[in-house]
MITOR-471428 format. One record per residue (C-alpha): residue number from 1; residue in one letter; x, y, z. Coordinates in steps of 0.05 Angstrom, whole numbers, plus 5000, padded with zeros to 4 digits. Example, Ala and Ser with C-alpha at 12.3 -4.5 7.8 and 13.67 -1.06 7.14 Angstrom:
2
(rec 1; A; (5246; 4910; 5156))
(rec 2; S; (5273; 4979; 5143))
***
This chain:
534
(rec 1; M; (7382; 1098; 7737))
(rec 2; A; (7343; 1131; 7793))
(rec 3; N; (7399; 1115; 7843))
(rec 4; A; (7453; 1146; 7800))
(rec 5; P; (7421; 1208; 7768))
(rec 6; N; (7488; 1238; 7747))
(rec 7; L; (7508; 1179; 7704))
(rec 8; D; (7484; 1152; 7638))
(rec 9; L; (7507; 1090; 7600))
(rec 10; I; (7518; 1085; 7525))
(rec 11; V; (7510; 1011; 7511))
(rec 12; D; (7533; 0975; 7448))
(rec 13; R; (7574; 0916; 7424))
(rec 14; P; (7647; 0928; 7406))
(rec 15; A; (7655; 0907; 7334))
(rec 16; G; (7729; 0892; 7325))
(rec 17; A; (7759; 0858; 7263))
(rec 18; A; (7723; 0845; 7197))
(rec 19; V; (7707; 0773; 7215))
(rec 20; V; (7674; 0797; 7280))
(rec 21; R; (7633; 0850; 7244))
(rec 22; A; (7610; 0798; 7195))
(rec 23; Y; (7590; 0750; 7251))
(rec 24; L; (7551; 0804; 7286))
(rec 25; A; (7514; 0818; 7221))
(rec 26; D; (7501; 0744; 7209))
(rec 27; D; (7538; 0749; 7143))
(rec 28; P; (7535; 0682; 7106))
(rec 29; A; (7609; 0688; 7090))
(rec 30; V; (7628; 0672; 7162))
(rec 31; R; (7580; 0615; 7173))
(rec 32; P; (7632; 0562; 7157))
(rec 33; F; (7674; 0587; 7216))
(rec 34; F; (7619; 0591; 7270))
(rec 35; R; (7573; 0533; 7283))
(rec 36; C; (7511; 0577; 7289))
(rec 37; H; (7489; 0648; 7305))
(rec 38; F; (7482; 0676; 7375))
(rec 39; S; (7415; 0709; 7363))
(rec 40; Q; (7375; 0645; 7353))
(rec 41; T; (7347; 0603; 7410))
(rec 42; S; (7353; 0542; 7365))
(rec 43; S; (7429; 0551; 7366))
(rec 44; Y; (7430; 0538; 7441))
(rec 45; R; (7380; 0481; 7437))
(rec 46; A; (7425; 0446; 7387))
(rec 47; K; (7486; 0457; 7430))
(rec 48; A; (7448; 0431; 7492))
(rec 49; E; (7434; 0366; 7455))
(rec 50; E; (7508; 0357; 7440))
(rec 51; V; (7527; 0373; 7512))
(rec 52; D; (7477; 0322; 7538))
(rec 53; R; (7509; 0268; 7496))
(rec 54; R; (7576; 0281; 7532))
(rec 55; F; (7554; 0300; 7602))
(rec 56; D; (7516; 0252; 7646))
(rec 57; R; (7504; 0263; 7720))
(rec 58; A; (7574; 0240; 7740))
(rec 59; A; (7606; 0288; 7690))
(rec 60; R; (7565; 0345; 7717))
(rec 61; E; (7585; 0326; 7788))
(rec 62; R; (7658; 0330; 7766))
(rec 63; A; (7646; 0398; 7734))
(rec 64; A; (7613; 0423; 7799))
(rec 65; E; (7676; 0404; 7838))
(rec 66; A; (7715; 0457; 7800))
(rec 67; I; (7664; 0513; 7814))
(rec 68; I; (7674; 0567; 7867))
(rec 69; V; (7610; 0594; 7898))
(rec 70; P; (7624; 0666; 7919))
(rec 71; E; (7591; 0701; 7977))
(rec 72; G; (7523; 0726; 7954))
(rec 73; A; (7511; 0670; 7903))
(rec 74; D; (7462; 0614; 7919))
(rec 75; P; (7498; 0547; 7930))
(rec 76; S; (7433; 0509; 7919))
(rec 77; R; (7437; 0530; 7846))
(rec 78; L; (7498; 0486; 7839))
(rec 79; E; (7460; 0427; 7869))
(rec 80; R; (7402; 0439; 7820))
(rec 81; F; (7453; 0442; 7764))
(rec 82; V; (7474; 0370; 7780))
(rec 83; E; (7405; 0343; 7797))
(rec 84; E; (7369; 0373; 7737))
(rec 85; G; (7422; 0365; 7684))
(rec 86; G; (7441; 0438; 7678))
(rec 87; Y; (7487; 0477; 7632))
(rec 88; M; (7536; 0535; 7636))
(rec 89; V; (7549; 0601; 7602))
(rec 90; T; (7622; 0617; 7610))
(rec 91; T; (7666; 0678; 7603))
(rec 92; G; (7733; 0697; 7632))
(rec 93; Q; (7794; 0741; 7635))
(rec 94; Q; (7867; 0741; 7655))
(rec 95; P; (7878; 0767; 7726))
(rec 96; A; (7895; 0841; 7731))
(rec 97; L; (7914; 0891; 7785))
(rec 98; F; (7854; 0917; 7825))
(rec 99; G; (7806; 0878; 7781))
(rec 100; G; (7830; 0906; 7715))
(rec 101; P; (7790; 0951; 7668))
(rec 102; L; (7714; 0958; 7662))
(rec 103; Y; (7705; 0904; 7609))
(rec 104; S; (7713; 0848; 7660))
(rec 105; M; (7648; 0873; 7691))
(rec 106; H; (7617; 0876; 7622))
(rec 107; K; (7635; 0804; 7607))
(rec 108; A; (7610; 0778; 7674))
(rec 109; L; (7544; 0814; 7673))
(rec 110; T; (7531; 0796; 7600))
(rec 111; A; (7542; 0723; 7620))
(rec 112; V; (7493; 0731; 7677))
(rec 113; R; (7439; 0759; 7632))
(rec 114; L; (7449; 0707; 7578))
(rec 115; A; (7446; 0650; 7629))
(rec 116; E; (7380; 0677; 7656))
(rec 117; T; (7350; 0680; 7587))
(rec 118; L; (7373; 0610; 7568))
(rec 119; E; (7348; 0580; 7633))
(rec 120; E; (7280; 0608; 7618))
(rec 121; R; (7281; 0584; 7545))
(rec 122; L; (7310; 0514; 7559))
(rec 123; G; (7275; 0499; 7624))
(rec 124; R; (7338; 0475; 7659))
(rec 125; P; (7389; 0509; 7705))
(rec 126; V; (7441; 0550; 7668))
(rec 127; L; (7498; 0577; 7710))
(rec 128; P; (7540; 0637; 7690))
(rec 129; V; (7614; 0620; 7705))
(rec 130; F; (7674; 0666; 7703))
(rec 131; W; (7740; 0631; 7686))
(rec 132; V; (7801; 0665; 7717))
(rec 133; A; (7861; 0650; 7673))
(rec 134; S; (7910; 0643; 7731))
(rec 135; D; (7961; 0604; 7690))
(rec 136; D; (7973; 0664; 7644))
(rec 137; H; (8045; 0689; 7649))
(rec 138; D; (8041; 0758; 7618))
(rec 139; W; (8060; 0799; 7680))
(rec 140; N; (8064; 0864; 7641))
(rec 141; E; (7991; 0857; 7620))
(rec 142; A; (7968; 0842; 7690))
(rec 143; N; (8011; 0888; 7733))
(rec 144; H; (7980; 0956; 7721))
(rec 145; V; (7917; 0997; 7729))
(rec 146; D; (7894; 1065; 7703))
(rec 147; V; (7853; 1111; 7746))
(rec 148; L; (7826; 1182; 7739))
(rec 149; D; (7832; 1223; 7802))
(rec 150; V; (7784; 1276; 7827))
(rec 151; D; (7821; 1329; 7786))
(rec 152; N; (7810; 1289; 7722))
(rec 153; E; (7883; 1270; 7716))
(rec 154; L; (7898; 1199; 7691))
(rec 155; H; (7948; 1158; 7731))
(rec 156; R; (7979; 1090; 7715))
(rec 157; L; (8001; 1048; 7774))
(rec 158; E; (8047; 0989; 7762))
(rec 159; L; (8072; 0931; 7805))
(rec 160; A; (8143; 0910; 7787))
(rec 161; A; (8157; 0837; 7770))
(rec 162; P; (8198; 0798; 7821))
(rec 163; D; (8244; 0774; 7765))
(rec 164; P; (8231; 0803; 7695))
(rec 165; A; (8276; 0750; 7663))
(rec 166; I; (8231; 0692; 7685))
(rec 167; L; (8156; 0691; 7674))
(rec 168; P; (8121; 0635; 7713))
(rec 169; P; (8045; 0630; 7715))
(rec 170; L; (8014; 0687; 7754))
(rec 171; H; (7988; 0638; 7807))
(rec 172; R; (8060; 0624; 7827))
(rec 173; I; (8079; 0696; 7843))
(rec 174; P; (8064; 0730; 7910))
(rec 175; L; (8049; 0804; 7902))
(rec 176; G; (8102; 0824; 7953))
(rec 177; A; (8107; 0881; 8003))
(rec 178; S; (8106; 0936; 7950))
(rec 179; S; (8033; 0920; 7937))
(rec 180; N; (8013; 0952; 8003))
(rec 181; A; (8040; 1020; 7982))
(rec 182; L; (8007; 1012; 7914))
(rec 183; V; (7940; 0998; 7947))
(rec 184; D; (7947; 1063; 7987))
(rec 185; E; (7964; 1103; 7925))
(rec 186; F; (7906; 1074; 7885))
(rec 187; I; (7856; 1090; 7940))
(rec 188; Q; (7880; 1161; 7947))
(rec 189; Y; (7862; 1175; 7874))
(rec 190; L; (7791; 1149; 7883))
(rec 191; P; (7732; 1194; 7904))
(rec 192; T; (7714; 1193; 7977))
(rec 193; T; (7638; 1187; 7983))
(rec 194; D; (7584; 1154; 8024))
(rec 195; F; (7596; 1091; 7982))
(rec 196; S; (7671; 1088; 7979))
(rec 197; D; (7692; 1056; 8045))
(rec 198; Q; (7665; 0987; 8027))
(rec 199; Y; (7705; 0986; 7963))
(rec 200; F; (7768; 1011; 7997))
(rec 201; K; (7761; 0954; 8046))
(rec 202; L; (7751; 0904; 7990))
(rec 203; I; (7814; 0927; 7955))
(rec 204; R; (7856; 0926; 8019))
(rec 205; D; (7831; 0857; 8038))
(rec 206; A; (7842; 0828; 7968))
(rec 207; F; (7911; 0855; 7951))
(rec 208; G; (7955; 0835; 8009))
(rec 209; A; (8030; 0823; 8003))
(rec 210; R; (8026; 0748; 8011))
(rec 211; T; (7970; 0735; 7961))
(rec 212; T; (7978; 0725; 7885))
(rec 213; M; (7948; 0766; 7829))
(rec 214; P; (7897; 0712; 7811))
(rec 215; D; (7874; 0703; 7884))
(rec 216; A; (7867; 0778; 7892))
(rec 217; F; (7830; 0783; 7825))
(rec 218; H; (7783; 0727; 7848))
(rec 219; A; (7769; 0763; 7914))
(rec 220; T; (7756; 0829; 7879))
(rec 221; L; (7708; 0802; 7826))
(rec 222; Q; (7673; 0755; 7874))
(rec 223; G; (7663; 0812; 7923))
(rec 224; L; (7633; 0856; 7869))
(rec 225; L; (7593; 0806; 7829))
(rec 226; G; (7573; 0749; 7875))
(rec 227; R; (7505; 0780; 7889))
(rec 228; F; (7488; 0773; 7815))
(rec 229; G; (7492; 0698; 7820))
(rec 230; I; (7555; 0687; 7779))
(rec 231; F; (7601; 0629; 7796))
(rec 232; F; (7676; 0624; 7787))
(rec 233; T; (7729; 0575; 7767))
(rec 234; D; (7805; 0578; 7761))
(rec 235; A; (7850; 0552; 7706))
(rec 236; A; (7899; 0524; 7758))
(rec 237; D; (7845; 0489; 7799))
(rec 238; L; (7865; 0417; 7810))
(rec 239; G; (7795; 0394; 7789))
(rec 240; V; (7802; 0430; 7723))
(rec 241; K; (7872; 0401; 7714))
(rec 242; R; (7850; 0331; 7732))
(rec 243; H; (7790; 0331; 7685))
(rec 244; S; (7828; 0361; 7627))
(rec 245; R; (7891; 0318; 7633))
(rec 246; A; (7870; 0268; 7580))
(rec 247; L; (7856; 0325; 7531))
(rec 248; L; (7925; 0356; 7543))
(rec 249; S; (7958; 0289; 7532))
(rec 250; A; (7919; 0279; 7468))
(rec 251; E; (7942; 0348; 7444))
(rec 252; L; (8014; 0329; 7458))
(rec 253; E; (8008; 0263; 7421))
(rec 254; R; (7971; 0294; 7361))
(rec 255; A; (8009; 0360; 7360))
(rec 256; E; (8029; 0356; 7287))
(rec 257; E; (7958; 0335; 7266))
(rec 258; M; (7927; 0392; 7306))
(rec 259; E; (7974; 0443; 7276))
(rec 260; G; (7950; 0419; 7208))
(rec 261; V; (7877; 0427; 7227))
(rec 262; L; (7889; 0498; 7251))
(rec 263; A; (7932; 0515; 7191))
(rec 264; Q; (7877; 0492; 7144))
(rec 265; T; (7825; 0537; 7177))
(rec 266; A; (7876; 0594; 7175))
(rec 267; R; (7882; 0586; 7100))
(rec 268; E; (7806; 0585; 7092))
(rec 269; L; (7799; 0648; 7133))
(rec 270; K; (7852; 0683; 7092))
(rec 271; D; (7819; 0659; 7027))
(rec 272; A; (7754; 0689; 7052))
(rec 273; G; (7788; 0756; 7063))
(rec 274; Y; (7796; 0754; 7139))
(rec 275; D; (7859; 0764; 7181))
(rec 276; L; (7881; 0716; 7235))
(rec 277; Q; (7875; 0736; 7307))
(rec 278; V; (7925; 0683; 7330))
(rec 279; P; (7981; 0663; 7282))
(rec 280; I; (7995; 0589; 7272))
(rec 281; L; (8069; 0579; 7285))
(rec 282; E; (8104; 0522; 7250))
(rec 283; G; (8123; 0468; 7300))
(rec 284; G; (8086; 0503; 7356))
(rec 285; V; (8046; 0459; 7405))
(rec 286; N; (7984; 0489; 7436))
(rec 287; L; (8012; 0476; 7505))
(rec 288; F; (8056; 0512; 7555))
(rec 289; M; (8101; 0478; 7606))
(rec 290; E; (8136; 0507; 7666))
(rec 291; G; (8211; 0504; 7656))
(rec 292; P; (8275; 0543; 7670))
(rec 293; G; (8248; 0604; 7633))
(rec 294; G; (8181; 0604; 7669))
(rec 295; R; (8118; 0584; 7631))
(rec 296; E; (8147; 0564; 7563))
(rec 297; R; (8114; 0546; 7497))
(rec 298; L; (8127; 0475; 7474))
(rec 299; Y; (8153; 0463; 7403))
(rec 300; R; (8160; 0398; 7365))
(rec 301; K; (8232; 0374; 7354))
(rec 302; G; (8231; 0308; 7317))
(rec 303; H; (8202; 0257; 7365))
(rec 304; D; (8217; 0304; 7424))
(rec 305; F; (8200; 0375; 7444))
(rec 306; T; (8235; 0439; 7463))
(rec 307; L; (8217; 0494; 7512))
(rec 308; R; (8220; 0558; 7471))
(rec 309; T; (8248; 0607; 7521))
(rec 310; S; (8303; 0565; 7553))
(rec 311; G; (8316; 0520; 7492))
(rec 312; T; (8311; 0458; 7537))
(rec 313; T; (8298; 0392; 7500))
(rec 314; I; (8248; 0346; 7534))
(rec 315; T; (8214; 0280; 7516))
(rec 316; R; (8141; 0267; 7517))
(rec 317; A; (8151; 0217; 7574))
(rec 318; E; (8186; 0271; 7615))
(rec 319; I; (8129; 0320; 7602))
(rec 320; E; (8078; 0269; 7625))
(rec 321; A; (8119; 0251; 7687))
(rec 322; A; (8125; 0325; 7706))
(rec 323; A; (8049; 0333; 7698))
(rec 324; D; (8038; 0271; 7740))
(rec 325; A; (8080; 0302; 7796))
(rec 326; D; (8047; 0370; 7790))
(rec 327; P; (7986; 0377; 7744))
(rec 328; R; (7995; 0453; 7743))
(rec 329; V; (8060; 0452; 7704))
(rec 330; L; (8023; 0438; 7639))
(rec 331; S; (7972; 0488; 7611))
(rec 332; P; (7936; 0503; 7546))
(rec 333; N; (7950; 0562; 7501))
(rec 334; V; (7898; 0612; 7478))
(rec 335; L; (7870; 0565; 7424))
(rec 336; L; (7866; 0502; 7466))
(rec 337; R; (7838; 0536; 7528))
(rec 338; P; (7766; 0541; 7501))
(rec 339; V; (7768; 0467; 7484))
(rec 340; V; (7791; 0451; 7554))
(rec 341; E; (7733; 0491; 7582))
(rec 342; S; (7682; 0455; 7538))
(rec 343; V; (7711; 0387; 7559))
(rec 344; V; (7710; 0403; 7633))
(rec 345; F; (7644; 0442; 7635))
(rec 346; P; (7577; 0432; 7599))
(rec 347; T; (7585; 0499; 7563))
(rec 348; L; (7528; 0523; 7518))
(rec 349; S; (7558; 0591; 7502))
(rec 350; Y; (7621; 0631; 7512))
(rec 351; V; (7613; 0706; 7523))
(rec 352; G; (7672; 0742; 7491))
(rec 353; G; (7698; 0808; 7467))
(rec 354; P; (7720; 0824; 7396))
(rec 355; G; (7789; 0793; 7403))
(rec 356; E; (7761; 0728; 7431))
(rec 357; M; (7707; 0724; 7378))
(rec 358; A; (7761; 0733; 7325))
(rec 359; Y; (7802; 0674; 7350))
(rec 360; F; (7740; 0630; 7359))
(rec 361; A; (7732; 0638; 7283))
(rec 362; Q; (7795; 0596; 7278))
(rec 363; L; (7770; 0539; 7322))
(rec 364; R; (7709; 0503; 7295))
(rec 365; A; (7748; 0447; 7260))
(rec 366; Y; (7797; 0444; 7319))
(rec 367; F; (7739; 0432; 7368))
(rec 368; S; (7713; 0377; 7322))
(rec 369; A; (7782; 0344; 7318))
(rec 370; H; (7778; 0337; 7394))
(rec 371; G; (7708; 0307; 7390))
(rec 372; V; (7672; 0369; 7416))
(rec 373; E; (7626; 0420; 7382))
(rec 374; M; (7644; 0493; 7390))
(rec 375; P; (7599; 0532; 7438))
(rec 376; V; (7555; 0588; 7414))
(rec 377; V; (7598; 0650; 7415))
(rec 378; F; (7559; 0708; 7446))
(rec 379; P; (7585; 0779; 7438))
(rec 380; R; (7590; 0815; 7504))
(rec 381; W; (7558; 0882; 7516))
(rec 382; A; (7600; 0944; 7526))
(rec 383; A; (7580; 1007; 7563))
(rec 384; T; (7610; 1076; 7560))
(rec 385; P; (7595; 1112; 7626))
(rec 386; L; (7575; 1184; 7611))
(rec 387; E; (7575; 1227; 7673))
(rec 388; R; (7531; 1288; 7674))
(rec 389; K; (7591; 1335; 7681))
(rec 390; V; (7621; 1304; 7618))
(rec 391; G; (7555; 1306; 7580))
(rec 392; K; (7548; 1380; 7594))
(rec 393; V; (7616; 1393; 7562))
(rec 394; L; (7595; 1353; 7500))
(rec 395; E; (7531; 1394; 7495))
(rec 396; K; (7569; 1459; 7503))
(rec 397; F; (7615; 1444; 7444))
(rec 398; D; (7562; 1406; 7405))
(rec 399; V; (7605; 1344; 7398))
(rec 400; S; (7586; 1270; 7405))
(rec 401; V; (7621; 1216; 7444))
(rec 402; A; (7647; 1187; 7378))
(rec 403; D; (7676; 1255; 7358))
(rec 404; L; (7725; 1251; 7416))
(rec 405; H; (7757; 1187; 7391))
(rec 406; R; (7807; 1228; 7351))
(rec 407; P; (7872; 1264; 7365))
(rec 408; F; (7856; 1324; 7409))
(rec 409; H; (7892; 1374; 7365))
(rec 410; E; (7843; 1359; 7310))
(rec 411; I; (7784; 1368; 7356))
(rec 412; A; (7812; 1433; 7385))
(rec 413; G; (7825; 1461; 7315))
(rec 414; E; (7753; 1447; 7294))
(rec 415; V; (7725; 1478; 7358))
(rec 416; A; (7769; 1539; 7350))
(rec 417; R; (7746; 1549; 7278))
(rec 418; E; (7674; 1546; 7301))
(rec 419; E; (7690; 1600; 7352))
(rec 420; V; (7715; 1648; 7299))
(rec 421; P; (7664; 1706; 7296))
(rec 422; D; (7615; 1704; 7238))
(rec 423; E; (7638; 1772; 7212))
(rec 424; V; (7710; 1747; 7209))
(rec 425; R; (7690; 1684; 7171))
(rec 426; G; (7648; 1727; 7125))
(rec 427; A; (7705; 1775; 7111))
(rec 428; L; (7753; 1717; 7096))
(rec 429; G; (7702; 1688; 7048))
(rec 430; K; (7693; 1754; 7012))
(rec 431; L; (7769; 1762; 7007))
(rec 432; R; (7777; 1693; 6976))
(rec 433; G; (7720; 1708; 6928))
(rec 434; A; (7752; 1774; 6908))
(rec 435; I; (7819; 1741; 6896))
(rec 436; G; (7787; 1687; 6853))
(rec 437; A; (7744; 1737; 6814))
(rec 438; G; (7801; 1787; 6805))
(rec 439; A; (7849; 1734; 6781))
(rec 440; G; (7797; 1708; 6732))
(rec 441; E; (7784; 1778; 6704))
(rec 442; L; (7859; 1791; 6696))
(rec 443; Q; (7869; 1725; 6659))
(rec 444; T; (7814; 1744; 6610))
(rec 445; A; (7841; 1814; 6600))
(rec 446; I; (7913; 1793; 6590))
(rec 447; K; (7899; 1742; 6534))
(rec 448; E; (7907; 1794; 6478))
(rec 449; V; (7968; 1826; 6511))
(rec 450; D; (8009; 1763; 6526))
(rec 451; P; (7976; 1694; 6533))
(rec 452; T; (8039; 1667; 6566))
(rec 453; L; (8024; 1708; 6628))
(rec 454; K; (7968; 1659; 6648))
(rec 455; G; (8018; 1618; 6688))
(rec 456; P; (8045; 1675; 6730))
(rec 457; I; (7974; 1699; 6744))
(rec 458; Q; (7954; 1630; 6768))
(rec 459; H; (8017; 1628; 6811))
(rec 460; M; (7999; 1696; 6840))
(rec 461; R; (7928; 1671; 6854))
(rec 462; G; (7955; 1610; 6891))
(rec 463; Q; (8002; 1653; 6933))
(rec 464; A; (7945; 1699; 6951))
(rec 465; F; (7900; 1642; 6973))
(rec 466; A; (7959; 1613; 7013))
(rec 467; A; (7969; 1680; 7048))
(rec 468; V; (7895; 1682; 7066))
(rec 469; D; (7899; 1611; 7093))
(rec 470; E; (7959; 1631; 7135))
(rec 471; V; (7921; 1690; 7163))
(rec 472; E; (7862; 1646; 7178))
(rec 473; K; (7908; 1598; 7217))
(rec 474; K; (7933; 1656; 7258))
(rec 475; I; (7862; 1680; 7271))
(rec 476; V; (7843; 1609; 7293))
(rec 477; A; (7905; 1605; 7337))
(rec 478; A; (7886; 1672; 7370))
(rec 479; V; (7815; 1647; 7382))
(rec 480; K; (7843; 1582; 7409))
(rec 481; R; (7885; 1620; 7459))
(rec 482; E; (7823; 1656; 7482))
(rec 483; T; (7785; 1590; 7489))
(rec 484; D; (7840; 1549; 7522))
(rec 485; I; (7803; 1545; 7588))
(rec 486; A; (7741; 1520; 7553))
(rec 487; L; (7782; 1471; 7511))
(rec 488; S; (7813; 1443; 7574))
(rec 489; Q; (7743; 1421; 7593))
(rec 490; L; (7737; 1384; 7527))
(rec 491; E; (7805; 1352; 7537))
(rec 492; K; (7783; 1326; 7605))
(rec 493; A; (7720; 1299; 7575))
(rec 494; Q; (7762; 1261; 7524))
(rec 495; R; (7804; 1234; 7581))
(rec 496; H; (7742; 1205; 7613))
(rec 497; L; (7714; 1174; 7549))
(rec 498; F; (7777; 1154; 7512))
(rec 499; P; (7835; 1151; 7562))
(rec 500; R; (7901; 1137; 7527))
(rec 501; G; (7863; 1140; 7461))
(rec 502; Q; (7823; 1077; 7477))
(rec 503; P; (7750; 1066; 7497))
(rec 504; A; (7741; 1077; 7572))
(rec 505; E; (7721; 1004; 7583))
(rec 506; R; (7790; 0981; 7562))
(rec 507; V; (7828; 1028; 7609))
(rec 508; Q; (7787; 1057; 7665))
(rec 509; T; (7779; 1020; 7731))
(rec 510; P; (7708; 1005; 7753))
(rec 511; F; (7726; 1029; 7823))
(rec 512; Y; (7724; 1101; 7800))
(rec 513; F; (7650; 1093; 7784))
(rec 514; L; (7636; 1048; 7844))
(rec 515; A; (7665; 1098; 7892))
(rec 516; R; (7624; 1154; 7861))
(rec 517; Y; (7558; 1118; 7850))
(rec 518; G; (7559; 1055; 7893))
(rec 519; D; (7526; 0990; 7876))
(rec 520; A; (7477; 1028; 7832))
(rec 521; F; (7531; 1029; 7779))
(rec 522; L; (7533; 0953; 7772))
(rec 523; D; (7457; 0949; 7778))
(rec 524; A; (7452; 0997; 7719))
(rec 525; L; (7499; 0953; 7677))
(rec 526; Y; (7458; 0892; 7695))
(rec 527; E; (7393; 0927; 7675))
(rec 528; R; (7420; 0951; 7609))
(rec 529; F; (7452; 0885; 7588))
(rec 530; A; (7386; 0850; 7574))
(rec 531; V; (7390; 0791; 7525))
(rec 532; N; (7334; 0779; 7475))
(rec 533; L; (7337; 0717; 7430))
(rec 534; E; (7295; 0700; 7370))
***
């Protein structure tokens, strides 16, 4: 990282639940739940053959209609994709304020690197595509961002919902005038450097009052990542809706059957000792529909359906008519969405985090029931940015990054104990030894006088040790008071690496690092996320 000498990256894959750890290790126990393993080139060749049976030139042309080419990407790659029978590597995320946490960058750049490797191995164009889940309705997940300021204080900024009682898809909600003040507040917390102005402009241009969270999220990620050749699509895109309509109708018609397929896999996973990432709810359809309560889950009710939030009863014919009038009113849930993606796009592989990999373990039979094979699930890379100033603090206290993923009071106690002078620790050790030895001698000597005194002597020994422990605690507390300034450095280091007790990639905004290090930060992620297949 010659262009960012004050920053290092610790790169690994987040492990997650037991089923994910088993998949990463290629444990035979999970092979029934994943069609193949991500490390083998043969896995992608087999999937390519299945894709080619479903996607002719016309189908690839339809897929290309739903693709957004960002500034910086090469539009001729999309033409080659159609002409030469190309494929896609997909990933995605729900929209989030100011681009969300770091892991969206990690997903996107992992997809770029995997697509490059597969294009070389397969000899055909492979496009990385980022799916923006604009029909998601969880405002409280999308409406906030966390940022460390120049004084190492962590701030959470939130955008209030227009109407907390009704939750329509995010693509239906303008950000509103309050977003302008939030943009100003966000920018004031970021470092001002030679690099920062371009990112401040990107944020201001993207998050205007009249735009929506998905549109602003698109603009942010496209502005940052377009130069890496990644393409975009949107869940609410009319092309996506048009080409997935038959699949949604089939899901509606076969809702009870599909619930049975998913429930059977759920039982198999539990029998194998794995927990479910997504519960299978009795009567639940894997579809949402916009209704009086916003985006509402559909449930079976005899031959009809109900909208869960509002309790509205609706017939299948009424659902189909509403979707005819506006295709955006009907959308897949988290389990059906990957199937939609594989029906609309010639997807070889999905790049996911630990949560997504866990729910893909529930989907192999479900994909098959819809006449599609599951894509190869590729685990995204994760990077922990380690700034030089933070690394120096870790060296000073001789702690590792992993050591800081604990409650701070535990870390502070351990550090304080290490700061206790050697002569004090030695004296405490001698005192404990003397208490133990003296109590033992007294027990031996007292046997002939009164054997029943053994109990009181043991009690006395325990009280003495407890008194020494209490003194040691007070000594440690005194040392801690003396080292509070130094410990504050360690606390700030923890705030950088595990803000709010979570890995930085799940909390910290990438704009903190972009403002400090410029494009070199994303270049470094790209370099470190290399993909090697067997």
